[in-house]
N, CA, C, O and the ligand as a Tripos MOL2 file, in Angstrom:
@<TRIPOS>MOLECULE
protein
  313   311    79     0     0
PROTEIN
NO_CHARGES

@<TRIPOS>ATOM
      1 N        -104.9230  178.3910   35.9390 N.3       1 MET1
      2 CA       -105.9830  179.4850   35.8080 C.3       1 MET1
      3 C        -105.3130  180.8490   35.9570 C.2       1 MET1
      4 O        -104.5730  181.0810   36.9140 O.2       1 MET1
      5 N        -105.5680  181.7290   35.0320 N.am      2 LYS2
      6 CA       -105.1480  183.0580   35.0750 C.3       2 LYS2
      7 C        -105.9740  184.0150   36.0970 C.2       2 LYS2
      8 O        -106.9890  184.6170   35.7480 O.2       2 LYS2
      9 N        -105.4730  184.0740   37.2640 N.am      3 THR3
     10 CA       -106.3670  184.7740   38.2160 C.3       3 THR3
     11 C        -106.5900  186.1600   38.0010 C.2       3 THR3
     12 O        -107.5490  186.6930   38.5600 O.2       3 THR3
     13 N        -105.7080  186.9230   37.1430 N.am      4 TRP4
     14 CA       -106.0230  188.3320   36.9230 C.3       4 TRP4
     15 C        -107.0430  188.6020   35.9170 C.2       4 TRP4
     16 O        -107.4770  189.7400   35.7400 O.2       4 TRP4
     17 N        -107.5090  187.4070   35.1330 N.am      5 ILE5
     18 CA       -108.6250  187.6450   34.1260 C.3       5 ILE5
     19 C        -109.8350  186.9160   34.4690 C.2       5 ILE5
     20 O        -110.9230  187.2410   33.9950 O.2       5 ILE5
     21 N        -109.6720  185.8190   35.3760 N.am      6 HIS6
     22 CA       -110.9220  184.9970   35.6970 C.3       6 HIS6
     23 C        -111.4820  185.5750   36.9520 C.2       6 HIS6
     24 O        -110.7150  185.8630   37.8710 O.2       6 HIS6
     25 N        -112.7330  185.7570   37.0510 N.am      7 PRO7
     26 CA       -113.4980  186.1880   38.3690 C.3       7 PRO7
     27 C        -113.3650  185.0060   39.3320 C.2       7 PRO7
     28 O        -113.1990  183.8410   38.9730 O.2       7 PRO7
     29 N        -113.4560  185.4300   40.5770 N.am      8 GLY8
     30 CA       -113.5180  184.4540   41.6020 C.3       8 GLY8
     31 C        -114.9520  183.7160   41.5970 C.2       8 GLY8
     32 O        -115.9850  184.3110   41.2910 O.2       8 GLY8
     33 N        -114.9070  182.3750   41.9630 N.am      9 TYR9
     34 CA       -116.0590  181.6170   42.0010 C.3       9 TYR9
     35 C        -116.5300  181.5310   43.5220 C.2       9 TYR9
     36 O        -115.8500  180.9940   44.3960 O.2       9 TYR9
     37 N        -117.6940  182.0830   43.7200 N.am     10 ASN10
     38 CA       -118.2620  182.2650   45.0400 C.3      10 ASN10
     39 C        -118.9560  180.9570   45.4540 C.2      10 ASN10
     40 O        -119.9650  180.5740   44.8630 O.2      10 ASN10
     41 N        -118.4460  180.3210   46.4030 N.am     11 THR11
     42 CA       -119.2760  179.0740   46.8980 C.3      11 THR11
     43 C        -119.2520  179.1170   48.5060 C.2      11 THR11
     44 O        -118.5440  179.8890   49.1520 O.2      11 THR11
     45 N        -120.0900  178.2140   49.0230 N.am     12 GLY12
     46 CA       -120.2040  178.0120   50.5220 C.3      12 GLY12
     47 C        -120.7380  179.2990   51.1420 C.2      12 GLY12
     48 O        -121.7940  179.7990   50.7530 O.2      12 GLY12
     49 N        -119.9560  179.8520   52.1610 N.am     13 ASP13
     50 CA       -120.4890  181.0880   52.8290 C.3      13 ASP13
     51 C        -120.4540  182.3190   51.8390 C.2      13 ASP13
     52 O        -121.3090  183.1970   51.9590 O.2      13 ASP13
     53 N        -119.5470  182.3950   50.9290 N.am     14 ASP14
     54 CA       -119.5520  183.4730   49.9480 C.3      14 ASP14
     55 C        -120.4920  183.2760   48.7590 C.2      14 ASP14
     56 O        -120.4290  184.0700   47.8210 O.2      14 ASP14
     57 N        -121.3400  182.2830   48.7470 N.am     15 ALA15
     58 CA       -122.1280  182.0420   47.5940 C.3      15 ALA15
     59 C        -123.0760  183.3630   47.3250 C.2      15 ALA15
     60 O        -123.3810  184.1680   48.2050 O.2      15 ALA15
     61 N        -123.4420  183.4290   46.0960 N.am     16 THR16
     62 CA       -124.2470  184.5590   45.6550 C.3      16 THR16
     63 C        -125.6020  184.3940   46.1030 C.2      16 THR16
     64 O        -126.1670  183.3040   46.0150 O.2      16 THR16
     65 N        -126.2340  185.5670   46.6510 N.am     17 LYS17
     66 CA       -127.5650  185.5430   47.1320 C.3      17 LYS17
     67 C        -128.4660  185.8940   46.0170 C.2      17 LYS17
     68 O        -128.2130  186.7990   45.2220 O.2      17 LYS17
     69 N        -129.5650  185.1250   45.9750 N.am     18 VAL18
     70 CA       -130.5610  185.3620   44.8620 C.3      18 VAL18
     71 C        -131.9520  185.8470   45.6470 C.2      18 VAL18
     72 O        -132.4310  185.2130   46.5880 O.2      18 VAL18
     73 N        -132.4400  186.9010   45.1810 N.am     19 VAL19
     74 CA       -133.5850  187.5330   45.7870 C.3      19 VAL19
     75 C        -134.6360  187.6350   44.8080 C.2      19 VAL19
     76 O        -134.4420  188.2670   43.7700 O.2      19 VAL19
     77 N        -135.9080  186.9760   45.0870 N.am     20 CYS20
     78 CA       -137.0970  187.0290   44.1720 C.3      20 CYS20
     79 C        -138.0230  188.1090   44.6470 C.2      20 CYS20
     80 O        -138.1100  188.4360   45.8310 O.2      20 CYS20
     81 N        -138.6730  188.6190   43.7200 N.am     21 ILE21
     82 CA       -139.7130  189.5920   44.1740 C.3      21 ILE21
     83 C        -140.8550  189.0330   45.0480 C.2      21 ILE21
     84 O        -141.5880  189.7610   45.7180 O.2      21 ILE21
     85 N        -140.9540  187.7180   44.9970 N.am     22 CYS22
     86 CA       -141.9390  187.1400   45.9380 C.3      22 CYS22
     87 C        -141.5470  187.0530   47.2930 C.2      22 CYS22
     88 O        -142.3420  186.7630   48.1860 O.2      22 CYS22
     89 N        -140.1500  187.3340   47.5100 N.am     23 GLY23
     90 CA       -139.5560  187.3840   48.9210 C.3      23 GLY23
     91 C        -138.7360  186.1120   49.2110 C.2      23 GLY23
     92 O        -138.1090  186.0220   50.2660 O.2      23 GLY23
     93 N        -138.7320  185.1570   48.3170 N.am     24 HIS24
     94 CA       -137.9570  183.9420   48.5920 C.3      24 HIS24
     95 C        -136.4960  184.2790   48.2190 C.2      24 HIS24
     96 O        -136.1990  184.8890   47.1930 O.2      24 HIS24
     97 N        -135.5950  183.8260   49.1460 N.am     25 THR25
     98 CA       -134.1700  184.0330   48.8890 C.3      25 THR25
     99 C        -133.4360  182.6330   49.0120 C.2      25 THR25
    100 O        -133.8270  181.7390   49.7630 O.2      25 THR25
    101 N        -132.3530  182.5490   48.2070 N.am     26 PHE26
    102 CA       -131.5780  181.3150   48.1730 C.3      26 PHE26
    103 C        -130.2410  181.6740   47.7010 C.2      26 PHE26
    104 O        -130.0640  182.7720   47.1730 O.2      26 PHE26
    105 N        -129.2450  180.8020   47.8550 N.am     27 THR27
    106 CA       -127.9150  181.1280   47.3210 C.3      27 THR27
    107 C        -127.5060  180.1960   46.2150 C.2      27 THR27
    108 O        -128.0400  179.0880   46.1680 O.2      27 THR27
    109 N        -126.5850  180.5500   45.2990 N.am     28 VAL28
    110 CA       -126.1270  179.7370   44.3500 C.3      28 VAL28
    111 C        -124.6590  180.0360   44.1840 C.2      28 VAL28
    112 O        -124.1920  181.1240   44.5210 O.2      28 VAL28
    113 N        -123.8860  179.0030   43.6300 N.am     29 ASN29
    114 CA       -122.5580  179.2020   43.3620 C.3      29 ASN29
    115 C        -122.3520  179.9380   42.1290 C.2      29 ASN29
    116 O        -122.7300  179.4020   41.0880 O.2      29 ASN29
    117 N        -121.8090  181.0890   42.0840 N.am     30 SER30
    118 CA       -121.6100  181.9190   41.0100 C.3      30 SER30
    119 C        -120.3170  182.8450   40.9170 C.2      30 SER30
    120 O        -119.6180  183.0390   41.9110 O.2      30 SER30
    121 N        -120.0640  183.3440   39.8160 N.am     31 THR31
    122 CA       -118.8940  184.3280   39.7400 C.3      31 THR31
    123 C        -119.4070  185.8140   40.0450 C.2      31 THR31
    124 O        -118.6130  186.7330   40.2430 O.2      31 THR31
    125 N        -120.7190  185.9680   40.0670 N.am     32 VAL32
    126 CA       -121.2720  187.2150   40.3750 C.3      32 VAL32
    127 C        -121.1690  187.6100   41.8340 C.2      32 VAL32
    128 O        -121.4590  186.8340   42.7440 O.2      32 VAL32
    129 N        -120.7290  188.8910   42.0230 N.am     33 ALA33
    130 CA       -120.3830  189.2610   43.4970 C.3      33 ALA33
    131 C        -121.6060  189.8930   44.1810 C.2      33 ALA33
    132 O        -121.7360  189.8830   45.4050 O.2      33 ALA33
    133 N        -122.4710  190.4270   43.3620 N.am     34 TRP34
    134 CA       -123.7380  191.1590   43.8900 C.3      34 TRP34
    135 C        -124.8980  190.2510   43.8980 C.2      34 TRP34
    136 O        -124.9380  189.2670   43.1590 O.2      34 TRP34
    137 N        -125.9440  190.5930   44.8060 N.am     35 PRO35
    138 CA       -127.1270  189.8200   44.7540 C.3      35 PRO35
    139 C        -127.8850  189.8570   43.5010 C.2      35 PRO35
    140 O        -128.0660  190.9190   42.9050 O.2      35 PRO35
    141 N        -128.3570  188.6810   43.0610 N.am     36 ILE36
    142 CA       -129.2190  188.5220   41.6970 C.3      36 ILE36
    143 C        -130.6040  188.7430   42.1520 C.2      36 ILE36
    144 O        -131.0760  188.2130   43.1580 O.2      36 ILE36
    145 N        -131.2850  189.6150   41.3040 N.am     37 LYS37
    146 CA       -132.7970  189.7990   41.4290 C.3      37 LYS37
    147 C        -133.5090  189.1270   40.4690 C.2      37 LYS37
    148 O        -133.1850  189.2220   39.2850 O.2      37 LYS37
    149 N        -134.5110  188.4080   40.8550 N.am     38 LEU38
    150 CA       -135.3530  187.6490   39.9470 C.3      38 LEU38
    151 C        -136.8610  188.1110   40.0410 C.2      38 LEU38
    152 O        -137.2980  188.6660   41.0490 O.2      38 LEU38
    153 N        -137.6780  187.8280   38.8500 N.am     39 GLU39
    154 CA       -139.0360  188.1640   38.9980 C.3      39 GLU39
    155 C        -139.7590  186.8840   39.1040 C.2      39 GLU39
    156 O        -140.9500  186.8940   39.4130 O.2      39 GLU39
    157 N        -139.0940  185.7130   38.8570 N.am     40 ASN40
    158 CA       -139.7140  184.4150   39.0380 C.3      40 ASN40
    159 C        -138.7290  183.5330   39.7100 C.2      40 ASN40
    160 O        -137.5290  183.7390   39.5280 O.2      40 ASN40
    161 N        -139.1500  182.5410   40.4950 N.am     41 CYS41
    162 CA       -138.2690  181.5230   41.1300 C.3      41 CYS41
    163 C        -139.0250  180.3470   41.2360 C.2      41 CYS41
    164 O        -140.2320  180.3520   40.9930 O.2      41 CYS41
    165 N        -138.3640  179.2510   41.6080 N.am     42 PRO42
    166 CA       -139.1580  177.8820   41.7550 C.3      42 PRO42
    167 C        -140.1700  177.9550   42.8280 C.2      42 PRO42
    168 O        -141.0430  177.0910   42.9110 O.2      42 PRO42
    169 N        -140.0930  178.9880   43.6880 N.am     43 ASN43
    170 CA       -141.0330  179.0620   44.8060 C.3      43 ASN43
    171 C        -142.3160  179.7300   44.4150 C.2      43 ASN43
    172 O        -143.3240  179.5600   45.1010 O.2      43 ASN43
    173 N        -142.3230  180.4560   43.3810 N.am     44 CYS44
    174 CA       -143.4400  181.2660   42.9720 C.3      44 CYS44
    175 C        -143.9760  181.1830   41.5040 C.2      44 CYS44
    176 O        -145.0180  181.7270   41.1360 O.2      44 CYS44
    177 N        -143.1240  180.4180   40.6840 N.am     45 HIS45
    178 CA       -143.4890  180.2930   39.2500 C.3      45 HIS45
    179 C        -144.6720  179.3390   39.0470 C.2      45 HIS45
    180 O        -144.6740  178.2390   39.5980 O.2      45 HIS45
    181 N        -145.6040  179.7180   38.3210 N.am     46 PRO46
    182 CA       -146.8570  178.8360   38.1660 C.3      46 PRO46
    183 C        -146.5420  177.4010   37.7020 C.2      46 PRO46
    184 O        -147.2700  176.4650   38.0350 O.2      46 PRO46
    185 N        -145.4300  177.2320   36.9170 N.am     47 THR47
    186 CA       -145.1080  175.7950   36.5510 C.3      47 THR47
    187 C        -144.7740  174.9770   37.6740 C.2      47 THR47
    188 O        -145.0100  173.7720   37.5930 O.2      47 THR47
    189 N        -144.2220  175.4850   38.7860 N.am     48 TYR48
    190 CA       -143.8670  174.7190   40.0250 C.3      48 TYR48
    191 C        -145.0560  174.7070   41.0530 C.2      48 TYR48
    192 O        -145.2930  173.6900   41.7040 O.2      48 TYR48
    193 N        -145.7480  175.7770   41.1780 N.am     49 THR49
    194 CA       -146.7450  175.9000   42.1070 C.3      49 THR49
    195 C        -148.1360  175.3910   41.6790 C.2      49 THR49
    196 O        -148.9430  174.9890   42.5180 O.2      49 THR49
    197 N        -148.4030  175.4140   40.3490 N.am     50 GLY50
    198 CA       -149.6150  174.9760   39.9100 C.3      50 GLY50
    199 C        -150.7650  176.0760   40.0490 C.2      50 GLY50
    200 O        -151.9220  175.8670   39.6850 O.2      50 GLY50
    201 N        -150.3320  177.2410   40.6010 N.am     51 LYS51
    202 CA       -151.3270  178.2890   40.7430 C.3      51 LYS51
    203 C        -151.0040  179.4070   39.9410 C.2      51 LYS51
    204 O        -149.8610  179.5780   39.5180 O.2      51 LYS51
    205 N        -152.1530  180.3530   39.6490 N.am     52 GLU52
    206 CA       -151.9230  181.4540   38.8370 C.3      52 GLU52
    207 C        -151.1610  182.5070   39.5950 C.2      52 GLU52
    208 O        -151.3570  182.7450   40.7870 O.2      52 GLU52
    209 N        -150.2570  183.1400   38.8160 N.am     53 GLN53
    210 CA       -149.4510  184.1200   39.5320 C.3      53 GLN53
    211 C        -150.0990  185.4490   39.6920 C.2      53 GLN53
    212 O        -150.6990  185.9530   38.7430 O.2      53 GLN53
    213 N        -150.0000  186.0950   40.9530 N.am     54 LYS54
    214 CA       -150.6800  187.2590   41.3190 C.3      54 LYS54
    215 C        -149.8340  188.4590   41.2520 C.2      54 LYS54
    216 O        -150.3380  189.5800   41.3190 O.2      54 LYS54
    217 N        -148.4720  188.2600   41.1140 N.am     55 ILE55
    218 CA       -147.5890  189.3840   41.1720 C.3      55 ILE55
    219 C        -147.6200  190.1280   39.8430 C.2      55 ILE55
    220 O        -147.4970  189.5320   38.7730 O.2      55 ILE55
    221 N        -147.7850  191.4220   39.9360 N.am     56 VAL56
    222 CA       -147.8150  192.3490   38.7000 C.3      56 VAL56
    223 C        -146.4510  193.0980   38.6340 C.2      56 VAL56
    224 O        -146.0660  193.8800   39.5040 O.2      56 VAL56
    225 N        -145.7930  192.7860   37.5530 N.am     57 VAL57
    226 CA       -144.4500  193.3550   37.3400 C.3      57 VAL57
    227 C        -144.7110  194.5370   36.4370 C.2      57 VAL57
    228 O        -145.5000  194.4630   35.4950 O.2      57 VAL57
    229 N        -144.0050  195.6740   36.7550 N.am     58 LYS58
    230 CA       -144.1160  196.8800   35.8060 C.3      58 LYS58
    231 C        -143.5060  196.6950   34.5560 C.2      58 LYS58
    232 O        -142.3740  196.2140   34.5170 O.2      58 LYS58
    233 N        -144.1510  197.0380   33.4370 N.am     59 GLY59
    234 CA       -143.6070  196.9440   32.0680 C.3      59 GLY59
    235 C        -142.7100  197.9930   31.7630 C.2      59 GLY59
    236 O        -142.6370  198.9890   32.4820 O.2      59 GLY59
    237 N        -141.9640  197.8300   30.6640 N.am     60 ARG60
    238 CA       -141.1390  198.9190   30.1960 C.3      60 ARG60
    239 C        -141.7620  200.2720   29.9300 C.2      60 ARG60
    240 O        -141.1650  201.3010   30.2480 O.2      60 ARG60
    241 N        -142.9580  200.2910   29.3500 N.am     61 MET61
    242 CA       -143.6530  201.3540   28.9360 C.3      61 MET61
    243 C        -144.1600  202.2280   30.2990 C.2      61 MET61
    244 O        -144.1380  203.4580   30.3450 O.2      61 MET61
    245 N        -144.6140  201.3580   31.3860 N.am     62 GLU62
    246 CA       -144.9130  202.0390   32.6570 C.3      62 GLU62
    247 C        -143.7260  202.7090   33.2540 C.2      62 GLU62
    248 O        -143.8050  203.8270   33.7640 O.2      62 GLU62
    249 N        -142.6240  202.0180   33.1890 N.am     63 LYS63
    250 CA       -141.2960  202.6660   33.8420 C.3      63 LYS63
    251 C        -140.9310  203.9350   32.8910 C.2      63 LYS63
    252 O        -140.4670  204.9500   33.4110 O.2      63 LYS63
    253 N        -141.1420  203.8610   31.5350 N.am     64 PHE64
    254 CA       -140.7060  205.0400   30.7690 C.3      64 PHE64
    255 C        -141.6880  206.2370   31.1640 C.2      64 PHE64
    256 O        -141.2620  207.3700   31.3880 O.2      64 PHE64
    257 N        -143.0200  205.8950   31.2300 N.am     65 LEU65
    258 CA       -143.9430  206.9880   31.6590 C.3      65 LEU65
    259 C        -143.7050  207.5910   32.9420 C.2      65 LEU65
    260 O        -143.8300  208.8100   33.0600 O.2      65 LEU65
    261 N        -143.3320  206.7720   34.0470 N.am     66 GLU66
    262 CA       -142.9770  207.3120   35.3200 C.3      66 GLU66
    263 C        -141.7360  208.0520   35.2200 C.2      66 GLU66
    264 O        -141.6070  208.9820   36.0160 O.2      66 GLU66
    265 N        -140.7150  207.8070   34.3310 N.am     67 LYS67
    266 CA       -139.5500  208.5820   34.2180 C.3      67 LYS67
    267 C        -139.8230  209.9690   33.5330 C.2      67 LYS67
    268 O        -139.2280  210.9930   33.8670 O.2      67 LYS67
    269 N        -140.7750  209.9110   32.5430 N.am     68 GLN68
    270 CA       -141.0620  211.1270   31.9370 C.3      68 GLN68
    271 C        -141.7590  212.1080   32.8510 C.2      68 GLN68
    272 O        -141.5550  213.3220   32.8160 O.2      68 GLN68
    273 N        -142.6360  211.4710   33.7080 N.am     69 LYS69
    274 CA       -143.2840  212.4370   34.7310 C.3      69 LYS69
    275 C        -142.3010  213.1570   35.7300 C.2      69 LYS69
    276 O        -142.4510  214.3140   36.1220 O.2      69 LYS69
    277 N        -141.3050  212.3370   36.0750 N.am     70 ARG70
    278 CA       -140.2390  212.8000   36.9720 C.3      70 ARG70
    279 C        -139.4830  213.8890   36.3310 C.2      70 ARG70
    280 O        -139.1220  214.8730   36.9770 O.2      70 ARG70
    281 N        -139.1950  213.7150   34.8770 N.am     71 ILE71
    282 CA       -138.4820  214.6520   34.2220 C.3      71 ILE71
    283 C        -139.2820  216.0110   34.0350 C.2      71 ILE71
    284 O        -138.7260  217.1060   34.1150 O.2      71 ILE71
    285 N        -140.5790  215.8510   33.7900 N.am     72 ASP72
    286 CA       -141.4890  217.0770   33.7310 C.3      72 ASP72
    287 C        -141.5800  217.8000   34.9890 C.2      72 ASP72
    288 O        -141.6020  219.0300   35.0180 O.2      72 ASP72
    289 N        -141.6330  217.0840   36.0160 N.am     73 ALA73
    290 CA       -141.6360  217.7340   37.3040 C.3      73 ALA73
    291 C        -140.3650  218.5770   37.6050 C.2      73 ALA73
    292 O        -140.3850  219.6970   38.1150 O.2      73 ALA73
    293 N        -139.2600  217.8940   37.2230 N.am     74 MET74
    294 CA       -137.9150  218.5670   37.4200 C.3      74 MET74
    295 C        -137.8480  219.7970   36.4840 C.2      74 MET74
    296 O        -137.2940  220.8150   36.8980 O.2      74 MET74
    297 N        -138.3820  219.7560   35.2480 N.am     75 LYS75
    298 CA       -138.3860  220.9650   34.3680 C.3      75 LYS75
    299 C        -139.1210  222.0780   34.9190 C.2      75 LYS75
    300 O        -138.7150  223.2370   34.8450 O.2      75 LYS75
    301 N        -140.4180  221.6620   35.5840 N.am     76 LYS76
    302 CA       -141.3200  222.7700   36.2110 C.3      76 LYS76
    303 C        -140.6870  223.3630   37.3270 C.2      76 LYS76
    304 O        -140.8810  224.5440   37.6140 O.2      76 LYS76
    305 N        -139.8520  222.5270   38.0560 N.am     77 ALA77
    306 CA       -139.1530  223.0830   39.3710 C.3      77 ALA77
    307 C        -138.0380  223.9690   39.0760 C.2      77 ALA77
    308 O        -137.6590  224.8390   39.8600 O.2      77 ALA77
    309 N        -137.4540  223.7140   37.8070 N.am     78 ALA78
    310 CA       -136.2530  224.5410   37.4790 C.3      78 ALA78
    311 C        -136.5620  225.8810   36.9930 C.2      78 ALA78
    312 O        -135.6520  226.6530   36.6910 O.2      78 ALA78
    313 ZN       -140.3540  183.9550   43.6010 Zn       79 ZN79
@<TRIPOS>BOND
     1     1     2 1
     2     2     3 1
     3     3     4 2
     4     3     5 am
     5     5     6 1
     6     6     7 1
     7     7     8 2
     8     7     9 am
     9     9    10 1
    10    10    11 1
    11    11    12 2
    12    11    13 am
    13    13    14 1
    14    14    15 1
    15    15    16 2
    16    15    17 am
    17    17    18 1
    18    18    19 1
    19    19    20 2
    20    19    21 am
    21    21    22 1
    22    22    23 1
    23    23    24 2
    24    23    25 am
    25    25    26 1
    26    26    27 1
    27    27    28 2
    28    27    29 am
    29    29    30 1
    30    30    31 1
    31    31    32 2
    32    31    33 am
    33    33    34 1
    34    34    35 1
    35    35    36 2
    36    35    37 am
    37    37    38 1
    38    38    39 1
    39    39    40 2
    40    39    41 am
    41    41    42 1
    42    42    43 1
    43    43    44 2
    44    43    45 am
    45    45    46 1
    46    46    47 1
    47    47    48 2
    48    47    49 am
    49    49    50 1
    50    50    51 1
    51    51    52 2
    52    51    53 am
    53    53    54 1
    54    54    55 1
    55    55    56 2
    56    55    57 am
    57    57    58 1
    58    58    59 1
    59    59    60 2
    60    59    61 am
    61    61    62 1
    62    62    63 1
    63    63    64 2
    64    63    65 am
    65    65    66 1
    66    66    67 1
    67    67    68 2
    68    67    69 am
    69    69    70 1
    70    70    71 1
    71    71    72 2
    72    71    73 am
    73    73    74 1
    74    74    75 1
    75    75    76 2
    76    75    77 am
    77    77    78 1
    78    78    79 1
    79    79    80 2
    80    79    81 am
    81    81    82 1
    82    82    83 1
    83    83    84 2
    84    83    85 am
    85    85    86 1
    86    86    87 1
    87    87    88 2
    88    87    89 am
    89    89    90 1
    90    90    91 1
    91    91    92 2
    92    91    93 am
    93    93    94 1
    94    94    95 1
    95    95    96 2
    96    95    97 am
    97    97    98 1
    98    98    99 1
    99    99   100 2
   100    99   101 am
   101   101   102 1
   102   102   103 1
   103   103   104 2
   104   103   105 am
   105   105   106 1
   106   106   107 1
   107   107   108 2
   108   107   109 am
   109   109   110 1
   110   110   111 1
   111   111   112 2
   112   111   113 am
   113   113   114 1
   114   114   115 1
   115   115   116 2
   116   115   117 am
   117   117   118 1
   118   118   119 1
   119   119   120 2
   120   119   121 am
   121   121   122 1
   122   122   123 1
   123   123   124 2
   124   123   125 am
   125   125   126 1
   126   126   127 1
   127   127   128 2
   128   127   129 am
   129   129   130 1
   130   130   131 1
   131   131   132 2
   132   131   133 am
   133   133   134 1
   134   134   135 1
   135   135   136 2
   136   135   137 am
   137   137   138 1
   138   138   139 1
   139   139   140 2
   140   139   141 am
   141   141   142 1
   142   142   143 1
   143   143   144 2
   144   143   145 am
   145   145   146 1
   146   146   147 1
   147   147   148 2
   148   147   149 am
   149   149   150 1
   150   150   151 1
   151   151   152 2
   152   151   153 am
   153   153   154 1
   154   154   155 1
   155   155   156 2
   156   155   157 am
   157   157   158 1
   158   158   159 1
   159   159   160 2
   160   159   161 am
   161   161   162 1
   162   162   163 1
   163   163   164 2
   164   163   165 am
   165   165   166 1
   166   166   167 1
   167   167   168 2
   168   167   169 am
   169   169   170 1
   170   170   171 1
   171   171   172 2
   172   171   173 am
   173   173   174 1
   174   174   175 1
   175   175   176 2
   176   175   177 am
   177   177   178 1
   178   178   179 1
   179   179   180 2
   180   179   181 am
   181   181   182 1
   182   182   183 1
   183   183   184 2
   184   183   185 am
   185   185   186 1
   186   186   187 1
   187   187   188 2
   188   187   189 am
   189   189   190 1
   190   190   191 1
   191   191   192 2
   192   191   193 am
   193   193   194 1
   194   194   195 1
   195   195   196 2
   196   195   197 am
   197   197   198 1
   198   198   199 1
   199   199   200 2
   200   199   201 am
   201   201   202 1
   202   202   203 1
   203   203   204 2
   204   203   205 am
   205   205   206 1
   206   206   207 1
   207   207   208 2
   208   207   209 am
   209   209   210 1
   210   210   211 1
   211   211   212 2
   212   211   213 am
   213   213   214 1
   214   214   215 1
   215   215   216 2
   216   215   217 am
   217   217   218 1
   218   218   219 1
   219   219   220 2
   220   219   221 am
   221   221   222 1
   222   222   223 1
   223   223   224 2
   224   223   225 am
   225   225   226 1
   226   226   227 1
   227   227   228 2
   228   227   229 am
   229   229   230 1
   230   230   231 1
   231   231   232 2
   232   231   233 am
   233   233   234 1
   234   234   235 1
   235   235   236 2
   236   235   237 am
   237   237   238 1
   238   238   239 1
   239   239   240 2
   240   239   241 am
   241   241   242 1
   242   242   243 1
   243   243   244 2
   244   243   245 am
   245   245   246 1
   246   246   247 1
   247   247   248 2
   248   247   249 am
   249   249   250 1
   250   250   251 1
   251   251   252 2
   252   251   253 am
   253   253   254 1
   254   254   255 1
   255   255   256 2
   256   255   257 am
   257   257   258 1
   258   258   259 1
   259   259   260 2
   260   259   261 am
   261   261   262 1
   262   262   263 1
   263   263   264 2
   264   263   265 am
   265   265   266 1
   266   266   267 1
   267   267   268 2
   268   267   269 am
   269   269   270 1
   270   270   271 1
   271   271   272 2
   272   271   273 am
   273   273   274 1
   274   274   275 1
   275   275   276 2
   276   275   277 am
   277   277   278 1
   278   278   279 1
   279   279   280 2
   280   279   281 am
   281   281   282 1
   282   282   283 1
   283   283   284 2
   284   283   285 am
   285   285   286 1
   286   286   287 1
   287   287   288 2
   288   287   289 am
   289   289   290 1
   290   290   291 1
   291   291   292 2
   292   291   293 am
   293   293   294 1
   294   294   295 1
   295   295   296 2
   296   295   297 am
   297   297   298 1
   298   298   299 1
   299   299   300 2
   300   299   301 am
   301   301   302 1
   302   302   303 1
   303   303   304 2
   304   303   305 am
   305   305   306 1
   306   306   307 1
   307   307   308 2
   308   307   309 am
   309   309   310 1
   310   310   311 1
   311   311   312 2
@<TRIPOS>SUBSTRUCTURE
     1 MET1         2 RESIDUE 1 A MET
     2 LYS2         6 RESIDUE 1 A LYS
     3 THR3        10 RESIDUE 1 A THR
     4 TRP4        14 RESIDUE 1 A TRP
     5 ILE5        18 RESIDUE 1 A ILE
     6 HIS6        22 RESIDUE 1 A HIS
     7 PRO7        26 RESIDUE 1 A PRO
     8 GLY8        30 RESIDUE 1 A GLY
     9 TYR9        34 RESIDUE 1 A TYR
    10 ASN10       38 RESIDUE 1 A ASN
    11 THR11       42 RESIDUE 1 A THR
    12 GLY12       46 RESIDUE 1 A GLY
    13 ASP13       50 RESIDUE 1 A ASP
    14 ASP14       54 RESIDUE 1 A ASP
    15 ALA15       58 RESIDUE 1 A ALA
    16 THR16       62 RESIDUE 1 A THR
    17 LYS17       66 RESIDUE 1 A LYS
    18 VAL18       70 RESIDUE 1 A VAL
    19 VAL19       74 RESIDUE 1 A VAL
    20 CYS20       78 RESIDUE 1 A CYS
    21 ILE21       82 RESIDUE 1 A ILE
    22 CYS22       86 RESIDUE 1 A CYS
    23 GLY23       90 RESIDUE 1 A GLY
    24 HIS24       94 RESIDUE 1 A HIS
    25 THR25       98 RESIDUE 1 A THR
    26 PHE26      102 RESIDUE 1 A PHE
    27 THR27      106 RESIDUE 1 A THR
    28 VAL28      110 RESIDUE 1 A VAL
    29 ASN29      114 RESIDUE 1 A ASN
    30 SER30      118 RESIDUE 1 A SER
    31 THR31      122 RESIDUE 1 A THR
    32 VAL32      126 RESIDUE 1 A VAL
    33 ALA33      130 RESIDUE 1 A ALA
    34 TRP34      134 RESIDUE 1 A TRP
    35 PRO35      138 RESIDUE 1 A PRO
    36 ILE36      142 RESIDUE 1 A ILE
    37 LYS37      146 RESIDUE 1 A LYS
    38 LEU38      150 RESIDUE 1 A LEU
    39 GLU39      154 RESIDUE 1 A GLU
    40 ASN40      158 RESIDUE 1 A ASN
    41 CYS41      162 RESIDUE 1 A CYS
    42 PRO42      166 RESIDUE 1 A PRO
    43 ASN43      170 RESIDUE 1 A ASN
    44 CYS44      174 RESIDUE 1 A CYS
    45 HIS45      178 RESIDUE 1 A HIS
    46 PRO46      182 RESIDUE 1 A PRO
    47 THR47      186 RESIDUE 1 A THR
    48 TYR48      190 RESIDUE 1 A TYR
    49 THR49      194 RESIDUE 1 A THR
    50 GLY50      198 RESIDUE 1 A GLY
    51 LYS51      202 RESIDUE 1 A LYS
    52 GLU52      206 RESIDUE 1 A GLU
    53 GLN53      210 RESIDUE 1 A GLN
    54 LYS54      214 RESIDUE 1 A LYS
    55 ILE55      218 RESIDUE 1 A ILE
    56 VAL56      222 RESIDUE 1 A VAL
    57 VAL57      226 RESIDUE 1 A VAL
    58 LYS58      230 RESIDUE 1 A LYS
    59 GLY59      234 RESIDUE 1 A GLY
    60 ARG60      238 RESIDUE 1 A ARG
    61 MET61      242 RESIDUE 1 A MET
    62 GLU62      246 RESIDUE 1 A GLU
    63 LYS63      250 RESIDUE 1 A LYS
    64 PHE64      254 RESIDUE 1 A PHE
    65 LEU65      258 RESIDUE 1 A LEU
    66 GLU66      262 RESIDUE 1 A GLU
    67 LYS67      266 RESIDUE 1 A LYS
    68 GLN68      270 RESIDUE 1 A GLN
    69 LYS69      274 RESIDUE 1 A LYS
    70 ARG70      278 RESIDUE 1 A ARG
    71 ILE71      282 RESIDUE 1 A ILE
    72 ASP72      286 RESIDUE 1 A ASP
    73 ALA73      290 RESIDUE 1 A ALA
    74 MET74      294 RESIDUE 1 A MET
    75 LYS75      298 RESIDUE 1 A LYS
    76 LYS76      302 RESIDUE 1 A LYS
    77 ALA77      306 RESIDUE 1 A ALA
    78 ALA78      310 RESIDUE 1 A ALA
    79 ZN79       313 GROUP 0 **** ****
């Protein structure tokens, strides 16, 4: 294996941490060095739980509008 082009494979104590927005965390073997953020995991996904999901995730348009509000506020302040 060419170590200078292949990323390290994190296992055991160095395994990559996965954080879901429901608060559930677990680790997976991965080449990713930073924590992985999920919007769904086996702990909260309706397929696994059999319950309707109550978590509301912000959509792209809501994020865009929030960003525009921040920009407008910065323009007014300047
Ligand atoms: Zn979850």
